[in-house]
Jmol script that loads the backbone (N, CA, C; Angstrom):
load data "model"
ATOM      1  N   MET A   1     -60.706  71.013 174.716  1.00  0.00           N
ATOM      2  CA  MET A   1     -60.741  72.470 174.657  1.00  0.00           C
ATOM      3  C   MET A   1     -59.310  73.005 174.656  1.00  0.00           C
ATOM      4  N   LYS A   2     -59.063  73.971 173.789  1.00  0.00           N
ATOM      5  CA  LYS A   2     -57.735  74.570 173.700  1.00  0.00           C
ATOM      6  C   LYS A   2     -57.559  75.595 174.816  1.00  0.00           C
ATOM      7  N   ILE A   3     -56.482  75.442 175.571  1.00  0.00           N
ATOM      8  CA  ILE A   3     -56.113  76.397 176.624  1.00  0.00           C
ATOM      9  C   ILE A   3     -55.030  77.300 176.049  1.00  0.00           C
ATOM     10  N   ASP A   4     -55.291  78.600 176.047  1.00  0.00           N
ATOM     11  CA  ASP A   4     -54.335  79.542 175.461  1.00  0.00           C
ATOM     12  C   ASP A   4     -53.283  80.025 176.456  1.00  0.00           C
ATOM     13  N   ARG A   5     -53.673  80.182 177.700  1.00  0.00           N
ATOM     14  CA  ARG A   5     -52.739  80.618 178.756  1.00  0.00           C
ATOM     15  C   ARG A   5     -53.071  79.862 180.031  1.00  0.00           C
ATOM     16  N   GLU A   6     -52.058  79.613 180.849  1.00  0.00           N
ATOM     17  CA  GLU A   6     -52.265  78.972 182.145  1.00  0.00           C
ATOM     18  C   GLU A   6     -51.598  79.823 183.210  1.00  0.00           C
ATOM     19  N   LEU A   7     -52.310  79.988 184.321  1.00  0.00           N
ATOM     20  CA  LEU A   7     -51.822  80.801 185.426  1.00  0.00           C
ATOM     21  C   LEU A   7     -51.885  79.976 186.698  1.00  0.00           C
ATOM     22  N   ASP A   8     -50.722  79.680 187.270  1.00  0.00           N
ATOM     23  CA  ASP A   8     -50.639  78.879 188.493  1.00  0.00           C
ATOM     24  C   ASP A   8     -50.567  79.841 189.681  1.00  0.00           C
ATOM     25  N   LEU A   9     -51.657  79.885 190.465  1.00  0.00           N
ATOM     26  CA  LEU A   9     -51.718  80.802 191.604  1.00  0.00           C
ATOM     27  C   LEU A   9     -51.698  80.066 192.935  1.00  0.00           C
ATOM     28  N   LYS A  10     -51.088  78.885 192.954  1.00  0.00           N
ATOM     29  CA  LYS A  10     -50.956  78.176 194.232  1.00  0.00           C
ATOM     30  C   LYS A  10     -50.137  79.037 195.185  1.00  0.00           C
ATOM     31  N   GLY A  11     -50.617  79.138 196.419  1.00  0.00           N
ATOM     32  CA  GLY A  11     -49.933  79.942 197.424  1.00  0.00           C
ATOM     33  C   GLY A  11     -50.393  81.386 197.479  1.00  0.00           C
ATOM     34  N   GLU A  12     -51.243  81.797 196.513  1.00  0.00           N
ATOM     35  CA  GLU A  12     -51.757  83.172 196.487  1.00  0.00           C
ATOM     36  C   GLU A  12     -53.134  83.230 197.147  1.00  0.00           C
ATOM     37  N   VAL A  13     -53.466  84.378 197.726  1.00  0.00           N
ATOM     38  CA  VAL A  13     -54.759  84.566 198.396  1.00  0.00           C
ATOM     39  C   VAL A  13     -55.488  85.757 197.777  1.00  0.00           C
ATOM     40  N   CYS A  14     -56.766  85.895 198.105  1.00  0.00           N
ATOM     41  CA  CYS A  14     -57.576  87.026 197.643  1.00  0.00           C
ATOM     42  C   CYS A  14     -57.013  88.310 198.261  1.00  0.00           C
ATOM     43  N   PRO A  15     -57.056  89.416 197.581  1.00  0.00           N
ATOM     44  CA  PRO A  15     -57.588  89.641 196.237  1.00  0.00           C
ATOM     45  C   PRO A  15     -56.558  89.421 195.138  1.00  0.00           C
ATOM     46  N   PHE A  16     -55.351  88.970 195.493  1.00  0.00           N
ATOM     47  CA  PHE A  16     -54.280  88.845 194.505  1.00  0.00           C
ATOM     48  C   PHE A  16     -54.607  87.822 193.427  1.00  0.00           C
ATOM     49  N   THR A  17     -55.379  86.782 193.783  1.00  0.00           N
ATOM     50  CA  THR A  17     -55.723  85.774 192.784  1.00  0.00           C
ATOM     51  C   THR A  17     -56.553  86.394 191.663  1.00  0.00           C
ATOM     52  N   PHE A  18     -57.503  87.242 192.012  1.00  0.00           N
ATOM     53  CA  PHE A  18     -58.318  87.894 190.977  1.00  0.00           C
ATOM     54  C   PHE A  18     -57.501  88.926 190.213  1.00  0.00           C
ATOM     55  N   VAL A  19     -56.741  89.742 190.922  1.00  0.00           N
ATOM     56  CA  VAL A  19     -55.962  90.806 190.281  1.00  0.00           C
ATOM     57  C   VAL A  19     -55.001  90.209 189.252  1.00  0.00           C
ATOM     58  N   LYS A  20     -54.303  89.157 189.628  1.00  0.00           N
ATOM     59  CA  LYS A  20     -53.341  88.537 188.701  1.00  0.00           C
ATOM     60  C   LYS A  20     -54.063  87.891 187.524  1.00  0.00           C
ATOM     61  N   SER A  21     -55.217  87.270 187.781  1.00  0.00           N
ATOM     62  CA  SER A  21     -56.007  86.673 186.696  1.00  0.00           C
ATOM     63  C   SER A  21     -56.480  87.751 185.736  1.00  0.00           C
ATOM     64  N   LYS A  22     -56.935  88.858 186.270  1.00  0.00           N
ATOM     65  CA  LYS A  22     -57.441  89.958 185.448  1.00  0.00           C
ATOM     66  C   LYS A  22     -56.327  90.546 184.575  1.00  0.00           C
ATOM     67  N   LEU A  23     -55.139  90.705 185.136  1.00  0.00           N
ATOM     68  CA  LEU A  23     -54.016  91.258 184.373  1.00  0.00           C
ATOM     69  C   LEU A  23     -53.665  90.365 183.182  1.00  0.00           C
ATOM     70  N   ILE A  24     -53.712  89.049 183.380  1.00  0.00           N
ATOM     71  CA  ILE A  24     -53.400  88.121 182.292  1.00  0.00           C
ATOM     72  C   ILE A  24     -54.500  88.158 181.229  1.00  0.00           C
ATOM     73  N   ILE A  25     -55.757  88.092 181.659  1.00  0.00           N
ATOM     74  CA  ILE A  25     -56.853  88.037 180.683  1.00  0.00           C
ATOM     75  C   ILE A  25     -56.945  89.326 179.872  1.00  0.00           C
ATOM     76  N   GLU A  26     -56.520  90.443 180.444  1.00  0.00           N
ATOM     77  CA  GLU A  26     -56.509  91.710 179.706  1.00  0.00           C
ATOM     78  C   GLU A  26     -55.525  91.668 178.533  1.00  0.00           C
ATOM     79  N   GLN A  27     -54.509  90.821 178.620  1.00  0.00           N
ATOM     80  CA  GLN A  27     -53.501  90.700 177.557  1.00  0.00           C
ATOM     81  C   GLN A  27     -53.948  89.742 176.455  1.00  0.00           C
ATOM     82  N   MET A  28     -55.029  89.005 176.692  1.00  0.00           N
ATOM     83  CA  MET A  28     -55.481  87.974 175.767  1.00  0.00           C
ATOM     84  C   MET A  28     -56.481  88.531 174.745  1.00  0.00           C
ATOM     85  N   GLU A  29     -56.699  87.767 173.687  1.00  0.00           N
ATOM     86  CA  GLU A  29     -57.649  88.128 172.649  1.00  0.00           C
ATOM     87  C   GLU A  29     -59.024  87.551 172.974  1.00  0.00           C
ATOM     88  N   PRO A  30     -60.112  88.221 172.567  1.00  0.00           N
ATOM     89  CA  PRO A  30     -61.450  87.651 172.766  1.00  0.00           C
ATOM     90  C   PRO A  30     -61.539  86.245 172.175  1.00  0.00           C
ATOM     91  N   GLY A  31     -62.151  85.351 172.929  1.00  0.00           N
ATOM     92  CA  GLY A  31     -62.291  83.958 172.508  1.00  0.00           C
ATOM     93  C   GLY A  31     -61.228  83.043 173.079  1.00  0.00           C
ATOM     94  N   GLN A  32     -60.116  83.619 173.548  1.00  0.00           N
ATOM     95  CA  GLN A  32     -59.069  82.788 174.129  1.00  0.00           C
ATOM     96  C   GLN A  32     -59.471  82.332 175.534  1.00  0.00           C
ATOM     97  N   VAL A  33     -58.868  81.197 175.951  1.00  0.00           N
ATOM     98  CA  VAL A  33     -59.217  80.583 177.233  1.00  0.00           C
ATOM     99  C   VAL A  33     -58.020  80.615 178.172  1.00  0.00           C
ATOM    100  N   LEU A  34     -58.286  81.038 179.394  1.00  0.00           N
ATOM    101  CA  LEU A  34     -57.298  81.079 180.467  1.00  0.00           C
ATOM    102  C   LEU A  34     -57.633  80.005 181.489  1.00  0.00           C
ATOM    103  N   LYS A  35     -56.625  79.202 181.835  1.00  0.00           N
ATOM    104  CA  LYS A  35     -56.783  78.222 182.909  1.00  0.00           C
ATOM    105  C   LYS A  35     -56.069  78.765 184.144  1.00  0.00           C
ATOM    106  N   VAL A  36     -56.804  78.874 185.255  1.00  0.00           N
ATOM    107  CA  VAL A  36     -56.246  79.361 186.511  1.00  0.00           C
ATOM    108  C   VAL A  36     -56.250  78.209 187.510  1.00  0.00           C
ATOM    109  N   ILE A  37     -55.105  77.950 188.126  1.00  0.00           N
ATOM    110  CA  ILE A  37     -54.969  76.907 189.147  1.00  0.00           C
ATOM    111  C   ILE A  37     -54.934  77.600 190.510  1.00  0.00           C
ATOM    112  N   LEU A  38     -55.832  77.173 191.392  1.00  0.00           N
ATOM    113  CA  LEU A  38     -55.964  77.793 192.719  1.00  0.00           C
ATOM    114  C   LEU A  38     -55.883  76.742 193.816  1.00  0.00           C
ATOM    115  N   ASP A  39     -55.351  77.152 194.979  1.00  0.00           N
ATOM    116  CA  ASP A  39     -55.359  76.261 196.143  1.00  0.00           C
ATOM    117  C   ASP A  39     -55.926  76.949 197.385  1.00  0.00           C
ATOM    118  N   TYR A  40     -56.517  78.121 197.189  1.00  0.00           N
ATOM    119  CA  TYR A  40     -57.104  78.899 198.289  1.00  0.00           C
ATOM    120  C   TYR A  40     -58.611  78.908 198.082  1.00  0.00           C
ATOM    121  N   LYS A  41     -59.336  78.194 198.936  1.00  0.00           N
ATOM    122  CA  LYS A  41     -60.769  77.952 198.764  1.00  0.00           C
ATOM    123  C   LYS A  41     -61.590  79.224 198.503  1.00  0.00           C
ATOM    124  N   PRO A  42     -61.412  80.325 199.267  1.00  0.00           N
ATOM    125  CA  PRO A  42     -62.203  81.524 198.973  1.00  0.00           C
ATOM    126  C   PRO A  42     -62.004  82.037 197.536  1.00  0.00           C
ATOM    127  N   SER A  43     -60.824  81.849 196.974  1.00  0.00           N
ATOM    128  CA  SER A  43     -60.567  82.287 195.602  1.00  0.00           C
ATOM    129  C   SER A  43     -61.374  81.491 194.589  1.00  0.00           C
ATOM    130  N   VAL A  44     -61.696  80.246 194.928  1.00  0.00           N
ATOM    131  CA  VAL A  44     -62.450  79.387 194.020  1.00  0.00           C
ATOM    132  C   VAL A  44     -63.847  79.968 193.780  1.00  0.00           C
ATOM    133  N   GLU A  45     -64.370  80.697 194.751  1.00  0.00           N
ATOM    134  CA  GLU A  45     -65.658  81.375 194.585  1.00  0.00           C
ATOM    135  C   GLU A  45     -65.461  82.801 194.069  1.00  0.00           C
ATOM    136  N   ASN A  46     -64.453  83.490 194.580  1.00  0.00           N
ATOM    137  CA  ASN A  46     -64.279  84.911 194.261  1.00  0.00           C
ATOM    138  C   ASN A  46     -63.766  85.174 192.848  1.00  0.00           C
ATOM    139  N   VAL A  47     -62.821  84.368 192.355  1.00  0.00           N
ATOM    140  CA  VAL A  47     -62.270  84.613 191.015  1.00  0.00           C
ATOM    141  C   VAL A  47     -63.359  84.448 189.951  1.00  0.00           C
ATOM    142  N   PRO A  48     -64.112  83.328 189.928  1.00  0.00           N
ATOM    143  CA  PRO A  48     -65.175  83.223 188.916  1.00  0.00           C
ATOM    144  C   PRO A  48     -66.239  84.321 189.036  1.00  0.00           C
ATOM    145  N   LYS A  49     -66.623  84.640 190.263  1.00  0.00           N
ATOM    146  CA  LYS A  49     -67.642  85.682 190.482  1.00  0.00           C
ATOM    147  C   LYS A  49     -67.149  87.017 189.930  1.00  0.00           C
ATOM    148  N   SER A  50     -65.915  87.378 190.249  1.00  0.00           N
ATOM    149  CA  SER A  50     -65.360  88.653 189.791  1.00  0.00           C
ATOM    150  C   SER A  50     -65.167  88.668 188.278  1.00  0.00           C
ATOM    151  N   MET A  51     -64.774  87.550 187.702  1.00  0.00           N
ATOM    152  CA  MET A  51     -64.599  87.478 186.252  1.00  0.00           C
ATOM    153  C   MET A  51     -65.936  87.671 185.536  1.00  0.00           C
ATOM    154  N   ARG A  52     -66.995  87.051 186.066  1.00  0.00           N
ATOM    155  CA  ARG A  52     -68.330  87.243 185.482  1.00  0.00           C
ATOM    156  C   ARG A  52     -68.734  88.715 185.562  1.00  0.00           C
ATOM    157  N   GLU A  53     -68.461  89.347 186.699  1.00  0.00           N
ATOM    158  CA  GLU A  53     -68.789  90.767 186.872  1.00  0.00           C
ATOM    159  C   GLU A  53     -68.023  91.637 185.881  1.00  0.00           C
ATOM    160  N   GLU A  54     -66.841  91.181 185.472  1.00  0.00           N
ATOM    161  CA  GLU A  54     -66.023  91.907 184.492  1.00  0.00           C
ATOM    162  C   GLU A  54     -66.487  91.633 183.064  1.00  0.00           C
ATOM    163  N   GLY A  55     -67.461  90.730 182.907  1.00  0.00           N
ATOM    164  CA  GLY A  55     -67.985  90.429 181.574  1.00  0.00           C
ATOM    165  C   GLY A  55     -67.351  89.232 180.894  1.00  0.00           C
ATOM    166  N   GLN A  56     -66.526  88.482 181.615  1.00  0.00           N
ATOM    167  CA  GLN A  56     -65.887  87.299 181.031  1.00  0.00           C
ATOM    168  C   GLN A  56     -66.780  86.075 181.241  1.00  0.00           C
ATOM    169  N   GLU A  57     -66.517  85.016 180.481  1.00  0.00           N
ATOM    170  CA  GLU A  57     -67.309  83.786 180.556  1.00  0.00           C
ATOM    171  C   GLU A  57     -66.536  82.723 181.332  1.00  0.00           C
ATOM    172  N   VAL A  58     -67.106  82.272 182.447  1.00  0.00           N
ATOM    173  CA  VAL A  58     -66.497  81.200 183.224  1.00  0.00           C
ATOM    174  C   VAL A  58     -67.025  79.887 182.665  1.00  0.00           C
ATOM    175  N   LEU A  59     -66.129  79.097 182.097  1.00  0.00           N
ATOM    176  CA  LEU A  59     -66.512  77.858 181.437  1.00  0.00           C
ATOM    177  C   LEU A  59     -66.634  76.693 182.405  1.00  0.00           C
ATOM    178  N   GLU A  60     -65.733  76.662 183.394  1.00  0.00           N
ATOM    179  CA  GLU A  60     -65.710  75.505 184.286  1.00  0.00           C
ATOM    180  C   GLU A  60     -64.935  75.831 185.558  1.00  0.00           C
ATOM    181  N   VAL A  61     -65.424  75.274 186.647  1.00  0.00           N
ATOM    182  CA  VAL A  61     -64.704  75.310 187.921  1.00  0.00           C
ATOM    183  C   VAL A  61     -64.733  73.883 188.431  1.00  0.00           C
ATOM    184  N   LYS A  62     -63.554  73.271 188.558  1.00  0.00           N
ATOM    185  CA  LYS A  62     -63.562  71.890 189.037  1.00  0.00           C
ATOM    186  C   LYS A  62     -62.388  71.632 189.961  1.00  0.00           C
ATOM    187  N   GLN A  63     -62.638  70.743 190.906  1.00  0.00           N
ATOM    188  CA  GLN A  63     -61.594  70.347 191.839  1.00  0.00           C
ATOM    189  C   GLN A  63     -60.729  69.298 191.149  1.00  0.00           C
ATOM    190  N   ILE A  64     -59.428  69.492 191.169  1.00  0.00           N
ATOM    191  CA  ILE A  64     -58.513  68.583 190.484  1.00  0.00           C
ATOM    192  C   ILE A  64     -57.574  67.871 191.458  1.00  0.00           C
ATOM    193  N   GLY A  65     -57.748  68.147 192.737  1.00  0.00           N
ATOM    194  CA  GLY A  65     -56.921  67.508 193.757  1.00  0.00           C
ATOM    195  C   GLY A  65     -57.361  67.985 195.128  1.00  0.00           C
ATOM    196  N   GLU A  66     -56.689  67.480 196.154  1.00  0.00           N
ATOM    197  CA  GLU A  66     -57.010  67.938 197.498  1.00  0.00           C
ATOM    198  C   GLU A  66     -56.561  69.391 197.630  1.00  0.00           C
ATOM    199  N   ASN A  67     -57.507  70.286 197.924  1.00  0.00           N
ATOM    200  CA  ASN A  67     -57.234  71.721 198.006  1.00  0.00           C
ATOM    201  C   ASN A  67     -56.604  72.262 196.725  1.00  0.00           C
ATOM    202  N   LEU A  68     -57.102  71.807 195.578  1.00  0.00           N
ATOM    203  CA  LEU A  68     -56.589  72.267 194.291  1.00  0.00           C
ATOM    204  C   LEU A  68     -57.746  72.333 193.293  1.00  0.00           C
ATOM    205  N   TRP A  69     -57.896  73.500 192.658  1.00  0.00           N
ATOM    206  CA  TRP A  69     -59.000  73.721 191.721  1.00  0.00           C
ATOM    207  C   TRP A  69     -58.485  74.315 190.418  1.00  0.00           C
ATOM    208  N   GLU A  70     -59.269  74.082 189.364  1.00  0.00           N
ATOM    209  CA  GLU A  70     -58.983  74.618 188.044  1.00  0.00           C
ATOM    210  C   GLU A  70     -60.191  75.440 187.609  1.00  0.00           C
ATOM    211  N   VAL A  71     -59.931  76.658 187.162  1.00  0.00           N
ATOM    212  CA  VAL A  71     -60.989  77.541 186.671  1.00  0.00           C
ATOM    213  C   VAL A  71     -60.652  77.886 185.216  1.00  0.00           C
ATOM    214  N   LEU A  72     -61.615  77.644 184.320  1.00  0.00           N
ATOM    215  CA  LEU A  72     -61.430  77.977 182.913  1.00  0.00           C
ATOM    216  C   LEU A  72     -62.275  79.202 182.577  1.00  0.00           C
ATOM    217  N   ILE A  73     -61.635  80.207 182.009  1.00  0.00           N
ATOM    218  CA  ILE A  73     -62.297  81.478 181.709  1.00  0.00           C
ATOM    219  C   ILE A  73     -62.057  81.829 180.248  1.00  0.00           C
ATOM    220  N   ARG A  74     -63.128  82.141 179.519  1.00  0.00           N
ATOM    221  CA  ARG A  74     -63.003  82.590 178.131  1.00  0.00           C
ATOM    222  C   ARG A  74     -63.129  84.113 178.110  1.00  0.00           C
ATOM    223  N   LYS A  75     -62.165  84.747 177.470  1.00  0.00           N
ATOM    224  CA  LYS A  75     -62.213  86.198 177.353  1.00  0.00           C
ATOM    225  C   LYS A  75     -63.332  86.586 176.372  1.00  0.00           C
ATOM    226  N   VAL A  76     -64.226  87.451 176.823  1.00  0.00           N
ATOM    227  CA  VAL A  76     -65.328  87.915 175.992  1.00  0.00           C
ATOM    228  C   VAL A  76     -65.014  89.302 175.445  1.00  0.00           C
ATOM    229  N   LYS A  77     -64.537  90.184 176.331  1.00  0.00           N
ATOM    230  CA  LYS A  77     -64.250  91.557 175.889  1.00  0.00           C
ATOM    231  C   LYS A  77     -62.963  92.066 176.503  1.00  0.00           C
TER     232      LYS A  77
END
end "model"
wireframe off; spacefill off
backbone 0.3
color backbone group
């Protein structure tokens, strides 16, 4: 899968993880994919949930290390 933008949010906490993700995805074109790297467990649930509420498509949420997750989001609108 082609990743169009990557956002490393290690060290960031809610709600900043969602706010920063939203600001980046707003700059992207529909169909593009954003990869978000998180290390704050509550964000792993909150960022995908909030993105879905915004109308975006969450493609994948997976753990890639100890206390490290990757969230893939496709911009829909």
